[in-house]
Each structure stands twice: as C-alpha cells, then as structure tokens.
N, C-alpha and C positions, 0 to 999 in steps of 0.2 A: 770713535764709533761710528760704524756706517751702518747701513740697512739695505737692503733689496726685498722686493715683495716674490713671494713663493706663489708658484702657478696655481694655487687656489686662493690667493687673494689676502694671506695672511702676511705681517711683516716680522722679517727675520732679521735682527741686532746683531750686529758682529765687530771683532777686531781683528784687522790685517796690522800684524805688529811685528816687531822684529826686525829684523836684516830683510830687505825687498828682494833681493836678487839669490836669497839663500835657499835650501834644502825646505818646503815646507815640512808643517806639522800641525795636523788638525785636533784641537784639544776639544774633548765633547763633555760637557759635567753632568753631575748627577742629579738624581730627582730633587726639588726644592732648593737646588742651586742656582749659579748663573757663573757666565763667562768671569767678572768680576772676582766672586768670592773664592769658586772654584779654581783658578787658574792665577788671575792676576795679581790679587791681593795676597799669595799663598808662593810665590815668588818664580812661578814658571814661566810667566814671559820673561821676565830676566834671565834666566836659565838658560833657555834656548838660545835668546838672543845672544849671550855670550857664547854659545856652540857655534854660532854663524847663520842660525835658523829665521826662518819666516814664520810667523807666530798667526794660527787663523782659528780663532775662537767663536764662535756663536753662541748666544743666549737660544736654546732649545725653544719652539713654540710653547706657549703656555709658561715660560721663566724670564726672569729678568726685562729687558727694554725689547723682547719680541714679542708680537701679539700674543693677546690671551682670551681666544673662545672658550667659552662655558659648556661647547658641545663635546661630548666623547668622541664624539663620531672622528673628529676632525684632528686627531690625535692617534690614529691607528697606524700602527708599525711601517706600512709601506707609505704613509703620508709625510713620516717622520725621516724615514730614508730619503725620501725625494728632496727634503730639504736640504739635508747635505749634500746632496749629488749636484744638486741647484746651486748652493752656493760654491761649489767649487768651478761647475761651469759659468758662474758669474763672475770669477776671477780667474777664470782661465786654466786653473789646477789641472793639471792631467793625472797626474802619481803624487802619493803624498805620504808621511810616516801619519799613522792616527794612535792619541791617546785619548782613550775614553774611562769613566770613572763609575761605575754602578748602572743606573741607567744608562750612563753614556757608552758603559762597556758594552753594554746587550747591542746598544744602537750601533758600533764599533764592529761589535761581531757581526752583526748584519750584512753592514757594509762590505766587510773582507769576504762573507759568503756570496753575495749578489754582484758586485764589483769588484772581483779579483784585481782584474788590472788597473783600479785607483789607488790599491794600497800597497804601500814599499814595508814597512815592519809596523807589527801593528802589537800596540798593548792596552792591555783591558785590567783593572786595576778595580780593588773592592768586590770581585766576583769570583764564585770559584764551584764546588761541585754541586750546591744547593741550586743552581741554575736549573736542574732536570729534576728538581723539585715544584710541583704543580702550584701555584700562585693561588692563594686563600679567596674563596668564592663569597666573602660574606662582609665585602667593602669598607673592611676596617680603617683603610687609611683614608678613603672617602671622608667618612663621617669624623675621622678625626681632625680635618683640615676644615671641617663645614662647623664642626663645634664653635657655639659660642664663648665658653670658658674652658681651655686648655686643662685648668686644673681637673674638669671631669672626665680626662681621656686617662683610664688606668693603666694600659699598659707602657712600661716605662720607653721601649724602641718607638712605640708611635709618640710619645710625648717628645721625645728627641728630636724626631722628625716635623712636626707643630713648631715647637719652639724653633727650631732652625728655621724653619719659613718664615716665622714671624718676626726674627733677627733681620732675615733680609727684606722684608715689606714685600715677600711675594704675595701674590692673587691667590688665595685658600680655594678660590672657588675655580680656576682653571686648574689647580693642582689637583683638586676632588677629580674634575674632567679627565684631566690624566692618567690618576690612578683608575680611572673605570672603562679606560678605554681598553679595546681589542688587547691582548698581553701579546708578547713578542714570544710564541713557544718556540725553545730550541730542540734539538735531538742531538745525541752522538752522532747519528748518520748524517746531519745537516752539516756539521763543522767539518768534515772531510772533504768540502768545498775550497776552504782557508788553506790556500798556499802561500801567502806572505810569513817571515819570521815572526813567531808570537811568542810574547813573554805574558806571564798570567800572575797579578799578582795581587796578595791580601794580606789585610794584618793578621797576626796569629790568634787574636782575640774577638776578630769579626765572624759574630755567629752568622749574620747575614749573608755571609757569601761563602761560607764554610772552605773546607782545604783547597787550593787553588791548581793543586796536583791533579784531585779530580776532574778539573775541566781541562786542564792541558793534556791528560793522557790521551781526550778525543779528537786532539790537534797535532797534525802532524809536523815533527820536529820542536812542538815548542815548550819553552821552559818556564818552570813552577819557581815562585819565590815567595815565602810566608816570612810578612818582617814582624819581627819578632816585638812583642809589647803593643802595637798596634791594635786597633780597633778600627769600624767603618768610618769613623768621624775622625779621627787623631789622624791616620795615615797619611793623607792626601797633602797637610803641609811638611809633613815630616821629613826630614832631608835625606832619610834612609830611601824613600821610595825614589827621592831626585837621583841620587846616587845609581841604584839598581836600576832604574829605565835609562838612565845614560850610560852604564857601562852594556846594558844589553845593545842599544842602540849602535856602540863602539866595539860589537862583538867581542866584551872582556867574558862576558859568560858561557862563550863558547871554548874555552881556556881552562882546561882542570887544572893549570897550576897557577892563574890569575888569582 
C-alpha cells in the first residue's frame, strides 16, 4: 500500500500492483467498498497481472485506508475526480484503461467525459439506465449509515449496504457524508463527450443499475452486456464479469462470430 496527499490535504491510499511496465488499468471501487474488497480479494489484481497489466487501485476518499473527513463538501464530484487525476499524475501515467463499479463507474464516466485523453478503454459496471433517474432527496442512505442499530433499517437494499459497510469496518460517518455530497448528475447529452471504446455491464437482477443498454445507447459505439443471474453485490467477484471485461479489452465483443 502506498499513499499520496491530494491538493486539498486529504490522504489517498492506493495499490500499484501487477506488472510495473505493463499497460496500466485504473480500478475504481463502489460505495462502502475499498480497493481490497472490491478488487484484490475478488481476484481482479491477479487476473490483470496475468494479462501483463499494471494495476492502479485507490481507496476513494472516505473509504478504506484513505482520509475520511465527515464534511460532505469535501466529497463533491469535482474533488473526487481531481483525486483520480492527481493520482495518475503522481504516478506519471498519462493514459490508462479504466474500470469502475457502481459509484466508481460514475467517477469513471466523469473521467472519460472530462479528460478523454487520459482514458484508453472504459468499463463501467453495476450501472445502467437508472443513472438518468434523479437520486432521492430524503437522505435515506445517510441515515442508514448513522443508525445505531442496523435492525432499525427497514429497507432491504439499505440494510445490504449498511451490513456491507460494517463488515468492511468502514467509517460510517464518512460514508454518510459521501452520500450527502452533491451528486454527479449525468445527462444523455453529457455522454457524447466520451470517445473511448466503452463497455456497460450490469447484472440482470441489478435493480439499482437497471438495463445497461439504456446507458450504452447514449455513448458512441458502446457495448452493453447483462450478466444473467447476477445482482448488484454478487456481480463483481463473478468469473463471468471478468470474462466479459477481458473479451471487451481484447476486442472479441466486436466480432459477431466470437
């Protein structure tokens, strides 16, 4: 594990793994997760290393071993995007493949829209047509993270996130602040700025994401894959997701006879 200090003073921890001289891939985890749970434990580090790639995986601010302020203002979308760019600059990486999941997928989309020259291939997982649905304004996730007793959380989906956060030993107040930060609103018109070859992938049972095709339709040339039998939580460790991502990166999804 390594770390650097972002321009606003928050420490960002990250792994620089795999093959040092290999093509880099940036892995961006989801909400309430971290680089170890989202990518290392689930076999992504090893899989990319076997492909000969260099793996860059940060703990986004508020998660894992990175700094965990409790002020929602420090989790604004522009600030979280700056963390990624500053990390790549810190490591001397100009252009990279990018794989993001859920919250990390939104950040990956933002990177590809704002800094297209830094993104080679783009993979966004656990996300789909519901990205265009406005987020609820009643702060349910923040209150779920702050609840003293998770048994008082009645919504099964919120309970799942809370239990996941507790299992990882995450700072629940930092997660509450993250959930209360200004949201990253993405419109269909915004997505025209993406020039990188793009894969949108989500589980067929992922109610949070919705249909991945509904997002891919608004990104030039994007591919959409629905993973049968997978939901929002069990897709990321699934071998089918890895196979789909690597088929995309290797160009096999462009071949109708593959």
